[in-house]
N, C-alpha and C positions, 0 to 999 in steps of 0.2 A: 797390630790388631788392637782395637779399642777394648778396654777392660769391661765395658758394658756388654759387649757381645759374648757373653758367657755361654759355652756349649750346653750348660744345664738350664739355661733360662728358657722362656716361652717362645721368644721370637727367633725365626730362622734367618740368619744373615745371608744375603746374596752379595758376596764380596767383589765379584768381578768388575773391573773398571771399564765397562762396555762403551762409555762415552769417548774413551781414548782409542781403544782398539776393539774390533769386533770380529769374532771368529766367523768365517764363512763356510769352512769345510773341515771335517775331521777325517783322518785316515787312521784306523786302529789296526794293529797287527798283534794278535794276542795268542797266548798258549794257556789252556785250562788244565790244571793239574789237580786231580781229585785226591791224590795221596796227601799233598800238603795243603789242600784247600786254598790254593792261590791262583790268581789269574795274573800272568806276567807278560810283559811285552812293551810295545811302544805306541805312542800316539803322535801323529804329526798334525799340527794346527796351522791353517792358512788364514791370515788376517787381512782385514781392510782397516785403514785408519778411521777412527770413530768420528761421529758427527760433530762433536764439540771442540775438536782441535783443528786449528788452522796452522799448517806448516809454515806458511809464508809470513805470518805476522810475528814481528820481533817480540811483542809482549808474551808470546807463548812461553819462551824460556823464563821470563819473569814470573809467569803464572806457576810453572813448576817450582821455581825457587821459593816463591812465597808460600806455596802449599807445604813444602817441606819445612820451612821455618815455622809455619803455623802449627805443624804437627808437633814440633819440639816444645811448643809453648802450651799445648793442650794438657790439661790436668787429667789424670786417670779417672777421677770421679765424675767428670763431665761426660754427658752423652756425645756420641760422635756425630758431628754435623759437617765434617770436612771430607773431601774425597778420600776413598779408600787408599788410593795410591800414596797419598801423603801419610796417612796413618800407619800403613804397614811398613813404610820405608824406615820408620824410626822406632817400631815397636820393640819393647824390651823382651818380647817373647820370641823374636825372630833370630835366626842365625843363618848367615849366608854361606853357601857351599858352592864349589865349582871353580871355574877358571875365569879370570878377567882377560878377555881377548878382544882386541880391536878388529875392525873390519879390514885392516891392512896386514894382518898376519903377524902381529907382534907376539913375542914369547909369552906364553900363559904362565900365571903364577897360581899354584894350587893352595887353597885355603884349607885349614884343618877340617876334617870330616867329622860329623856329629857322632858316628859310631864306628866300631872297628871294621865293619863291612863296607863302609863308604855310603851307607844308605842314610836317607833323611826322612823320618816318618812324621805324619801329622799326629803327634801326641797331643792329648788334651792340655798338657802343660809343657810346651816346648822349652828347650834349654835357652837361657838368656845370653846375650852378648856381654862379654866382660866389660867392666867400666872403663878400662884403659882404651877401648876402641872408640869411645865417645858414643853417646846415645844415637847420633845420626850417622856414625861411621864415616865422618867427613875425611879423615886422614887416608883411609884405604880406597874409598870409592868416589868421594866428592858428593855433595848433597844435591846436585842438579841432575843426576841420572834418572831417566824415566824408569818407573817400575810397572811391569805388567802384572796384574793380579788376576789369578784364576781361582774359581771355587774348587776346593779340594779338601778331603779329610780321610782319615783311616787308610792312607796310602804311603808306601815307601817309595820316594822318588830317588832314582839312582843316578840320573844324568839328564841335563837339559842342554841342547845344542842348537845352533843355527843350522839350517839345511841349505846346502849349496844347490838350489834349484837351477842355477846357471850351468851346472854340469850335465844336465839332461840333454841327450842328443836331440837336435831339432828344435830346441826350446827358443832359439834366437828369433823365431817367427813372432814371439810375444814381446820383442824389444824393438827399439828404433835403431838398433845397431846392426850392421851387416854381419859382423863376426864378434862373438863375445870375447875372443882372445885379443881383439884390437881396441877394446873400449877404453876411452880416456877417462870416463867418469868412474867414480868409486864403485867397486863391485857390489857393495851393500845396496846402493841405490838401484843398480841394475836388477839385483835379485828381487827387490821389492816391486820394481816395475813389472817384472815377469809375473809375480803373484797377483798383482792388480789386474793385469790383462787376463790372467787365467780365471780369476773368480768373477770377472765381469763379462765372460763370454755369453753371447745370446743363447736363449733356451734351445734353439734348434741345433746347437752344437754340444748338447749335454753329454753325448757319448764320447766325443773327442775330449771334452773337459774332464770327464771321469778317468779316461785313459792317462791324461797328463798328470792328474792328481796322483794316480798310482805311481807313475814314473818319478815324479818329484818326491814322493814320500820315501822312495828307495834310493834317492841321491845321497851322496856322502855328506857327513857333517863338515862344517867349515869353522868350527870354534865353539868351545863349551861356553855356556852362559852361567852367570851367577844365579843362584836360586836359594830361596828360604821357604820353609814351611811353618805354618801356624796351625792352630786347631781347626780353622775353617778355610785356609787359603794356601795357595802356592804363589810365591812372588818371584819374578824373574827380571833380571836387568843385565844390560851389557855396558861394561865400563866405558864411559865417555859418550854414551848415547843419551841425549837429553830430551828428545821429542818422540812421540809415538810414530811420526812419519818416518823417522830414521831407524826406529827399532826393527829388528828382523821380522819380516812378515810371514816367515815359514820356520817354525821351530819343532824340534822333535824332543819328546819327553819319554825317557825310559823309566819304567816304574813297575811295581807289583802291588797287588791288593793285600789287605790284611784278612786272615781267616775270620776275624770277628768284625770285619767291615760292615757298615750298616746299609749299604746299597744293595747287597746281594745276600741271598740265603743259601747256605750249603746244608743240604738235608737229604733225606731219602724219600723216594716216591712211594706210592701205595703198594708197589711190588717189592719194596725193599732195596731198590737200586739207587745208587748215589746220583744226585743232580744238584744243579745250582741255577738260580734264576733271580732276576731283579723283581722284587716283590712290592714295588710302589712305596718305598721308604719315604718318610717325611723329609729326609735330606736329599732325596732324588738320587742322581747318579754320580755325585761328586766323590763317592767312595769306590766307584768303578773306574772312572778316568777323570783327570783334571779337565775342567770345562768352564764355560761361562753359563751360569745357571739362570740369570735374569731372562724372563720371557722374550725380551727384545732381541736377544742374541739368537735369531733364527739362523739355522745352519743346515747344511746337508752333511751326509756322512757315508763312509764305506768302511767295511770291516772284514778282515780275514781272521778266522778263529780256528785254531788247531786243537784237536783233542784226540783222545784214544779212540781207536776203532770200536764200533759198537754204540757210541754216543751220537746223538742227533743234535745239531745246533739250530735253534730257531731264533729269529731276530726281526726287528723292525727293518724290513727291506722290501723293495719293489719286486725283486726277483725271487722265485722259488728255488733256492740254492740247491745244487747237487754237489755232494762231497767229492773232493779230489784226493786220491790216495797218495800221500807223500812217501810213506814207508808202509811196511806191512801192518804196523800197529798204530799208524797215525793218519787221520783224515783232516782235510782243510775245507772250511766252509766260507763262502764269500757272499756278502750282501751289500746293497747300496740303496741310497735314498736320494732322489733329485728334487724333492719338494722341501724347501727350508722350513725347519721346525725347531722348537726349543730342545736343547740337549736333554732335558728332563723326560722327554717322550721316548728316548732310546730304550729299547727293551731287549733283553737277552735271556734265553733259557736253554741250558745244556743238560741233557739227560738221555736215558734209554727209552725215549718216546717211541711209541708205535703209531703209525698212521692208520686211521680208521677209515675203511672203505666200505661202500655199499653199492651193489649192482643196480638197484632200482632207483638210484639217485637221479639219473638222467631224466627219467619220466617226471619226477617231482619238479625238477628244475624247469622243464618245458612247460608244465602246467602253470607254474607261478610266473613265468615270463609272459604267457598269454594274459594272465590276470592283471599284469601291469600295463598292458598296451594302451588303455585309454589315456593314461597320463602322459604318454610319450609324445603325443601331438603337441601338447603345451610345452613339453621340455625341449623341443627342437629349437625354440626361440632363445634358449639359454646360451647358445654358442655365439650369439651376435654381440658385437661391442668388445670393449677391452676390459680386462680385469684390473682391480685396484691394487693387487699385490706386487711384490718384486717379481722380476721375470723368472719363471721356471716352466718346465714342460707341464702345463696345466691341463688336466683332463676335461675341464669345462669348455675347452676350445676344440676338443676332438669329437666329431659327430658320432663315431663308433662308440665312444664311451657314453655318450648321451643316450644310446639305445640299449645299454647293457643293464638290464634290471637285476641280474644275479651275477656278481663278479666271481671269478675263479676262487675256490676256497678249499682248504684242507682241514682235517681234524686230527689232532694228536693227543695221546693220553698214555699213562703208564699201562703196561700190558694187562694188569688185572682189571682195568676199567674199559677195555676196548669194546666188549660186548654191550655194556650199558650205554656207552657213547654211540654205538651203531644204532641201538634201539631208540634212545631218547633224544640225543643231540643232533646227529647228522641230518635226519629228515627235516628238522626245524630251520636249519640255516637258510636254505633257498627261500622258504616262506617269509622269514623275517627280513632277509636282504631285499626281496621283492617288495615287501610292504614299505620298507624304508625308502626305496626308490620311488614308489608311488607317491609318497608323501613329500619328499624333498628333492627328488630329481637325481642328477648325476652323482654317482658314488665318487667321493674325493680321492679314494685310493683304488689301485688297480687290482688288488687281490687281498685275500684274508686267510690267515691261519688262526685256528682256534685250538688252544691247548688247555687241557684239564690239569691243573697244577697240583702239587702236593698238599696234603691236608693241613699243613701249617700256614697256608695262605690266609691272610687276615681279612679278606674281603670276599664277597660273592663273585666279584668280577673286576677286571681292569682292562681298559682299552688303550692300545698304543698303535702307532702307524702300522698297518698291515697285519696286526696280531692282537688277539684277545685272549686274556687269561680268564678261565672260569674255575670256580671252586667245585670240588666234587659234590658239595651239598646240593647243587642244582639238579643233580642226576636222579635223586630219589623221588618217590611219589610219581605223580603224573607229569604231564608236559607243561603245566602252568608256570611253575617257578623257573624252570629252564627257559621257557619261551620269553617270559617277561624280562628275565635278566639278560638274555641274549639281545633282546630288542634295546634294552638300556645301553649296553656296551656298543652296539652298532650305531646308536644315535650319537655317540661320542665321536664318530668319524667326522661328523659335521660340526658338532658343538663340543669343543674341548680340544680337538686336533686341527681340523681344517680352519676352524675359527677358535682362537684362544683368547683367554683373558689377559689383558695387558698388565693387570695387577693381580697377582695370585690370591690376594685376599678376597677377590670377587669370584670365588669358586662356584657361586650359584649360577653363573653364566654357563658353566659346563654341566653341573649336576642338576640344577633346576630344569634346564631344557631336556636333559636326557631322561629325567623322571617323568616329565610331561609327555615326551614323545614315546616312551615305552608303552604307554596305554594306547596311543594312536596306532603305533606299529603293530602291536599285538592284536588289536581288534581287526585290523586289515589282514594280518596274517591268517587269522581264523575265519575271515570272511563272514562275520556275524551280521545279522540284521541290525538295523539302527536301534531298535528298542532294547535288544540284548546288550549292545555296546553301551548305551546310556546307563542301563541298570548296573552293569559291571563297573563302569567308571565312577558312578556315584558311590557304590560300595567301597571301592578302593579309596575314594576321596575321604570317606568316613574313617577308614582304617588309618589313613595318613594323618587325619586330624587328631585322632586319639594319640598317635605316636608323637606328634608335634606338641600336643598339650602336655603329655607326660615329660617330654624332654625339656620344655620350657620350665616346668615345675621343679625339675631336678638338676638343672645345670646353671652355671654362672651366667649372669646377664650379659657380660662382655662377649661371651662365645655365641650369643644368639643373634648378633648383628651381622647382616650380610655384607655390609660395606663399612667395615670398622675404621677405615682411614677417612671416611666421609669426603669432605671437599679436597683432601690431600690424596685421594685415590689416584694412582697412576704416576704420582710425582717421584722423581729420583734425585739423588744427590748429584752434584756436578760431575762426579766421576762415573755415574751410572749405577752405583751401588744402592742397595735398599735392604729392607727386611720384610719377611713375610710375618705379619702380626699373628701371634699365637701358633706359628707354624710348627713349633716343637712341643706344644702342650699335649701330653700323651692322651688325655681324655677326649681331646677334640677329634682324634682320629675315629672315634666310635660314635661321634655325634652325627645326626642326619638333618640338622636344622637347615643347612644350605640346600640340601635336596628338597626338603619339605616346604619351607617358606618360598623357595624359588618356584617350585611346582605350583603352589597355590597362587602366587602372583601371576604366572603365565595362564593358569586356568581362569583366573578372574578376568584377565585381559581378553581371553578367548570368548568368554561369556558376554563381555561388553560389546564386542564387534561382530560376533558370530564366528563359528568354527571355520567355515569355508573361507571367509575373508582373512581370518587370523592365519590359517595355514598358507594362504597365498602370500601374506606378508612375510612369513618365515622363509618361503622360497625366494622372495625378493631379497631378504636379508642375506641369505646364503649366496645368491648370485653376486651381491655387492661386496661382501666382506670375506669370502673364502680366501684362505691364504694370508689372513691379516690378524692382528691383535686388536681387541676392542675393549671398551669400557661399557658400563651399564647404559650410560646416556646415548651411546651410539645406536643400540637396539631400540631403546624406549623412544628416542627422538624420531627415528625413522618410522616406527610403528604409529606414533601419534599423528604423524603427517598423513597417514593413510586412513585415519578414522574420521568419518563424517562428523561435522560439528555437533549434529543433533545426538550423536552417540557418545560424545566424549565425557559427558556428565561431570565436567570440571576437572577431568584428568589432565595433569601436567607432569613433566618429568620431576619437578620439585615435589609435587604431592605424592608421587610414587616413592621417591626417596624417603620422604617423611613417614609415610604409612607402612612401608614394606621393608626398605633396605637399611635405613639408618637407625632403627630403633630395635630394642629387644622385645621379647614377649610375643603374644599373638597379635598379628595385624588386625586393626579394628574392622576393616572391610570383611575379613574372614568370619568374624563372629556373627555376621548377619546371614551367612549362608548355611551354617551347620544344620539347622532344622530341616532344610529341604532334603538332605541326604537320608535322614532317618525315615523319610516317607516312601522311599523307593521299595519296590516289591521284594527285592533280594534281602534288604535289611529287615523288612517286616517279617519275612519268613524266618529269619534268624531269631528275631524277638519272640516269635511264637515257640520256637524250639527251646529257647532259654527258659521260658515259662514252664514248659513241660519238664525240663530237667530239674528245675527248682521244686516243682510239685513231686517229682519222682524221689528226689532226695528227702523230702519231708515224709513221704510214705515209708521209705526205707528206714529212716530213723525210728518211726513208730513201730515198725514191724520187724526190727532187726532180729528178735528172738525167733520169729517164725521162719526165717530164711526164705521169705517169699520170693519167688522167681519174678524178675522184672520183665515187662513186655517190651522187647526191643523193636517190635514191628511198628510201633506208633510213631517212630521218629523218621523224618524225611531225609533223603539223600541230599547232601550239601556240597556246593562248590568249595574248592580250597580256601578262597577268601572268606566265604561264609563260615567255614570251620574256624578260621582264625578269629573272626568276630565272635563266634559262639564261645570259644575257649577264653577269650579276653573278657567277655561278659561274665562267665562263670568264675573267673578269677576274682571278681568283685564280691562273690559270696563269701561269707565268713567261714562257713563250714560245709564241706562236702564229704559224705561218708565213703569209706573204702569201697563198699559195694556199688555206690553210685559211680565212682571213678572207674571201677572195673567194668561196669556196664558201658560207660562212656567210651572207654578205649575199644571195647569189643564192637560196639555199634558202628563206629566210624573207622575201625581198623587204623587207629591213630599211629601205631608204630610203623605203618607202611605209607604214611602220608609224606608230603614234602617237608623240607626243613623248617619252613615258617610255621607250619601246623605243629610239628613235633617240638619246636621250641616252646610254644604255648602249653603243650601237654607237659613238658618238663617243668614249667613254672607251676602248673597245678600240682604235680607230684611233689615238688619241694614245699610249696605252701602248706599242703595238707599232710605232709610226712607220710606219703603213700609208699611204704617200703617195697612192695612188688614192682614199683616203677623206677626204683633207683638204678636198675640196670639200664633203663632207657636214658637216664641222665648221664650215666658214665659213658655210654655209647655216643651220646651227642657231644660231650666234651672231647671225646677222642676223635670223632670223625667229622665234626662240624665246627672246627675251631674258628671259622670265620664269623660265627654267630654265638659262640658259647661264653664269651667273656662275662656277659651280664649274669649268667647262671651261677658263676663262682660267688658273686656278691650275694645272691639269693641263698645259696647254701650256707654262707657264713652268718647272715643276718638273723636267721632263725635260732641261733645259739643251740642247735641240736648237735650232740656229740657225733652221731652217726653221719649226719650231713657234712659236718666240718671235716671229719675223717675222709669222707668221699671226695670233698673238694681238694684236700691236700694230696690225696692219692693220685687223682687225675692230673693235677698240676705237676707233680713230681715226674710223671711219665711223659708229659708233653712239653715241659719247660725247655728242654735242651733244643728242641726244634722250633719253638715259638718265636715269632718275630719280637724284636726288642720292646716295642711299644706295648704289645699285648701282655708280654711277660711282666713288664713293669707295673701295669695297671692291676693285673691279677695278684702279683706279689703284695701290693699295697692292701688289697682286700684280705689276704690270708694271714699276713704276718704283722 
């Protein structure tokens, strides 16, 4: 591993050498132990030879040889520009473990194990190879061995072995040999041939394929493989195997997670019950299982997860799993996915979740299905033609899926939140799903689970295949925040999952689209008249503009660029390795610039060509690119082709890059639009209320001794977004009297509003040192951790002893269960 790829640096390394070998399918077999806070088991990986390696060309071996030689000559102070396979093979931080076994059954020789238990962990500073072994370990292994590199950290790898897929009964149908026992060719080649035939089965045989993947994953091992772990990778080799084509294409890795691993969070839910879940870590899933993280490594998966009775396992899976009782106190849950997706989208949640059910849901679903019928006529055309993605059982080719406005869905939550979910969340799901379908057409996924996750979740929501996580913060107040956030996460089914960014630095492709579409979905879900929709969307545009303006003023310029790699976007090293620029920068996790600038770009394009034409272009883009990875130019180029010349106004892909994606700060075209939002009726109404409150505050200051009762009837009822704008505007006032703040809270019942409103109320409380409101701040920091990080900084910056004590008290109680990035940022504020 190159010294420049320091785990504490800003960039996230994607180490897997996907150009040489590409994972096509994972089979996980795991046990979840809440006592030890460990997930242990095995994962079987099925590979295809990567696109950049040609088995038949003799220069291939020379390539491997030269890469290893180049590695030995690379100075540690130089950045890594050579393939990862070559770097890792000679890294002074690696140590190989396991057995050197040939494909012909030669006697294995065990190398010394790194610890007394025979485990090998991804420590941030792995033990080095002694100098007597030579920096490239030529004497023991030879410097021409191919090295498979997987993304992996915070794991204890116990064993790596080749899987004897040829031992599976009936598997000979996947070879050109009549009987496997009579083969004349080397068994290793036969096994690889079987795997190749299995992973390339046509989509209409996916069930048979899944069954054989299961059988092969349970086949015996046929030789242990050498392996080494570094801070970010697991490296595997087979002695004497020099090419990816000859390397075993089915391997089994036995491992266990670390209780402190950064991919999962072990915590307690709101009812005090233990749970564990993948919380959208910046390092993705590499601390849950060894994998290939680069987006190009699209794969399918299946998983069996065993846990104690009483726990429910939810996962990214096409099936609604039902538990199988293995013993009186152990249940097994099985899920699978047949649509290839990046391993980073795999999601797991194990806890004492309760399913939320409602008798009247059927009627709501029927109503919203009828609401969507007008768009179905157009959608019937979507099933014509061929898709551009790799072959899989695609829903866009199934007429029945094309008529399904509301896909099957379930809601789960901790026991203490079931009633709130039944009242607030469950009725909204059919409405939002139907609105999404009306806008974009066929749902890419066949079903949906929605889980309200523990309070330490660092976001308001997260979308994964077939499952959405929501923060408990969306359940408070009215339906507005819950509905908009649900729409945002549903939009990710199309943009972020079915269509992914080929370069993870272009996250605006996911978040910008979801932010834009949440407004469209939510307006259609509410079935509002056009004028009301326009007013609400202009109000939300103004709020987002204010947020973007503040973020640009208070963040590093380099983090404000939506395409930080510019013309190098999407490029990989020869091995397929790359880095996610600023992927480990803690403060970036809390920034919204990719959401906001992406949203404003899409809004600008929609205004240019008209919303109806723009949404039609989005539908066209979905039809063409679902199941694929894209770059910004793929969308922009297709969109500009559809814009009539008279409407283009000089728009080109290059000008959009220059004005929106490749520069920091506020995009110039956006500055011209701000004034129009301030003229909409909803904004003018708020402006009038702000003036009243300023006048009220002035009267209170003059008459404070008289204890004059304030007239609360003169203030109008405001929408949640209007309340946010009102409180943000009042935050600009230098002084607000305690009586004014008391009246403000009482007038709008601020303590009962949604989390966005309560956040602004807490800011007012902190700024004006309103002691009666400190309990509201403490409650917010405890229950709304997804939004509370900023408030810690506000409590400290005032240099008020009571406020600083409150900040430290809240952090002390929450720190143990906070995600690592949030805890790091808050600790830097407090200490």
